[in-house]
Each structure stands twice: as structure tokens, then as C-alpha cells.
DOSE-605616 format. One record per residue: y, z, x of N, C-alpha, C, O in turn; residue in one letter. Coordinates in steps of 0.05 Angstrom, whole numbers, plus 5000, padded with zeros to 4 digits. Example, Ala and Ser with C-alpha at 12.3 -4.5 7.8 and 13.67 -1.06 7.14 Angstrom:
// DOSE-605616
488651565264491051565246493451565264493451695285A/495551425257497951435273500151575258502351615268S/
END
This chain:
// DOSE-605616
406566495111407466655129405266745150403166825139M/405266745170403066785190403267115195405367235200R/400467245192400167515203400267555228398967415244R/401967765235401867855268399668025274399468225259R/397967995291395868095302396768385313398468395331L/395868565305396068835316394368935334391968895331Q/395469105355393869165378391369295372391069455354P/389269205388386769305379385569155357383069165354G/386869015342385568865316384568605327385768445341Q/382068595317380268355323381368095308382468115286A/381167905319381967655307379167525296376967505307V/379967465272377367295256377467045261379366895254R/375366965273375566635287375766435262374466475241P/377266235267377066025246374365935244373365855222L/372965945265369965795263368466015269369266155287V/366166075254363966265264363166235286362866005295P/362466485304361666425330359166225334359066025349C/357066325316354366145321355265865311353765685317R/357065815299357665485296358865405319358165195330R/360865555328362165435350360265395375360565215392L/358065595375356165525399354465355390352865265407V/354165265369351865055360353364755362352064545361S/356264765363357364525364357764435395357764195402W/358064655413357764595443356364735460357364815481F/353664765451351264905469351264875496350565065510P/352264585509351764605533354664565547354764565571H/356764545532359264495543360864775537362964805549S/360164935523361565205521361965315543364265395547L/360165365562361265485588363165395606364765535617P/362865145608364864965623367864965611369964995625P/367764925582370164975568371665245571374065265576R/369565475566370765735573371665785596373665915600S/370265685613371065685644374165565652375365655671A/374965395638377665245639379565485623381865525631R/378865605606380465795594380566095605382066265595L/378866145625378366375634380966555643380966795642A/382866395653385566585660385866755632386466985637P/385566695611386166845589385267125588386467305576G/382867125603381367405605381667485632380367685638A/382867385648383567475675385367695678386367815658S/385867765706387867985707390467845704390767605707S/392668035696394967915688396367765706397867585697L/396167835736397067745760396367445759397967255761D/393867445754392067155765393266965737394266745741L/393067085711394366965691396866815692397266575687Y/398867015702401766895704401766735719403166545711K/400466685747400366445761399466205752400665995759I/396866205734395766005719398165895701398765655701W/399366075685401066005662402965825673403365595666A/404365975696406765825708406065505718407665315716E/403765495727402565265738402365075712403664865712R/401265135695400664995670403164905655403264685644L/405165095657407665035646408664775662409164565650Q/408764775685409964585704408364285690409564075683E/406064315689404664085682405763975659406463735658E/405864145637406664095607410063945611411063745598F/411364115632413964005634413963745648416063615644F/412263635662412163405674411863205652413263005651R/409863255634409463065610411863075592412762855585Q/412963305585415663265573417463105585418862955571G/417663115612419862925625418662645625420362465628D/416362575623415462285620416162215588417162015580E/415462405574416162325545419362315543420262165526E/420762415555423562385554424262115563425861955552R/422962075587423761835600423061595584424661415583R/420961585572420461335555421961385523421561205507R/423161545518424761595492423361645475424161585452G/420761795480419261955456420162195453421462305470L/419362305429419762565418418162765440416062695449P/419462985445418363135466416363325454417263475436I/413763355460411863515449412563825450414163895468S/411563985433411964275431411364415462409664355479A/412964585463412764735494412664545518411864625540F/413364335516413364135541416664075544416963875558M/418764165535421264095536422264295560422164535557D/423064175583423864325609426464485600427164705609R/427764335579430864485574430164685556431864865553E/428364695544427664915526425165055532423265035517R/425165215555422665345562421965545548423565725543P/419265575538418365805518415765865532413865825516R/414865955557413066015567411366235556408866235557L/413066445546411766705535409966625508407566665505A/411766485488410766395460408566205465406366265456Q/408765995479406265875485403766025493401565965485S/404166215508401666405521400666535495398266535489Q/402566645480401866815454400566635434399066755418V/400766385430399766175413397366165423395366225409N/396966065452394466025465392466235461390266185453F/393366475468391366695463390466715435388066685428I/392566765416391266825390389766555370388566595349E/390266335382388766145366386565995379384965855366F/386566015409384665885426382966065440380566065436I/384266255460382666405480381366655466379066735471A/382866755449381267035439379066955424376867055430L/379266775401376666725387374266645403371966705398P/375266475423372866415439372166635456369766665461L/373966795466372767015484371467225464369567355474F/372067275440370467415423367467355420365667525420Q/367367125417364367005414362767035436360467115434C/364266975461362867005486361867315487359567365488I/363967495486363467715494361667885473360568105479A/361367755449359167875430356367745438354267875436A/356467455450353567315456352667535485350367615488Q/354867605504353967695527354168025524353168155542L/355268155505355168405502357068525526356568715541E/359268385526361168435551364068465534365668285533R/364668705521367468725508369968785524372268785514P/369468825548371368805569372868545573375168525583E/371568335564372668055562375368055545377667985550I/374068165520376868135497378468365506380868335499V/377968565517379868815524381968685542384368695535S/381368555564383168375581384668235569387168255574Q/383668035550385067865538387467985517389667885517T/386568175503388568305487391268475503393568505494M/390168575526392368665547394068435552396468425545Q/393068265562394567985565396067895540398067765545N/395467925520396467805495399468015485401667965476L/398368215492400868445484403068375508405368335501E/402468355534404368285555406268035544408668065543Y/405067825538405967615527407667605504409467445501W/406867805486408367835464410867965468412667905453R/411368185489413068325494415568045507417867975498R/414167955526415667715537416767535521419067455527Q/415467445497416467275476418367355460419767185448A/418667665457421267785441423567735462425567615455V/423167815488425367765506426567465510428867405513A/424067275510424767045512426666905489428466745494E/425867005464427466895439430066995439431766855428A/430767295453433067365449435367265471437767295470S/433867155491435667065515436966725507435766575493S/438866675516439966425512438366195530437666225553P/437965995515437065795525438465645549440865655548S/437365515570438765425587441165185576443465135584P/439365045553440964805545443064905523444464725514S/443365115514445265205493447865245506449565325490S/448565205528451165205541452765445545455165465550G/450365675541451565965549451665995575449865895590A/453766125585454266145616453266415624453466615609S/452366425647451166695656453366885675452667115683S/
END
């Protein structure tokens, strides 16, 4: 069972920071730049997440067209934007930003990321409790 991250609790990265930096010494800045919306203001993050979701849906549409299984979070008929963002922050963005914040001595990077995580968690609860468009529920 996965432990839920509590507000203010630091995520223990799966890979130690110094090891992560040693793996990608020259590519860590560009990689983290692509993930920057995770540490951006919530307004900017929401725009980025919606655009990314549309890109994922197009991939899912192509998988459906080819008769392939549709990848997680890429099914337009079962949108789960909030949960995908919770997973993105907890497992990718936050551990990376914790490393960067420690290296740069910029804790506000992690602070904004945690605020975004809390927003997406609240949205994920609402998302899970609402009927999906493909469930046949009428509005």
C-alpha cells in the first residue's frame, strides 16, 4: 500500500540527489526546465496540465484507432487530469525539485510545488467522486 504524503512532509527521493545530479550533470537543467510548471504558479501550471492532457488524449486516440490498449491517463473517455498531476508531482517533479532546491538553496521551489500538489489532491478527490463521461450517468 502506498503511503500518502502529508502536507509539509518531504518526499524521500527514490534516487539520492547527488546520484541524480551525477547521472545528468549537463542535462539536468534542460530536463528540469521541461518540468518547471510543477513548481510554477498554479495558474500557469493549470494551463500547462490542460495542454499536456490534450497531447496525451491525442496519443490515446491514436492507440484506440490502431486497436491498441490505451495507456494510463491517455483515455479521453476516462479523463483523470488531477490524479495524473498528483502522480507526476509525487514521483517525478517533487523529488527532482527537492534536489535542485537543496543545490541552489532555494526552498521556495519546493514550497510552490507542495502547494500545487495539495491543489491537485483536492481536485483528485472531486474527480474520483464524480461519474466519468463514459459511465452512462446523465447530468
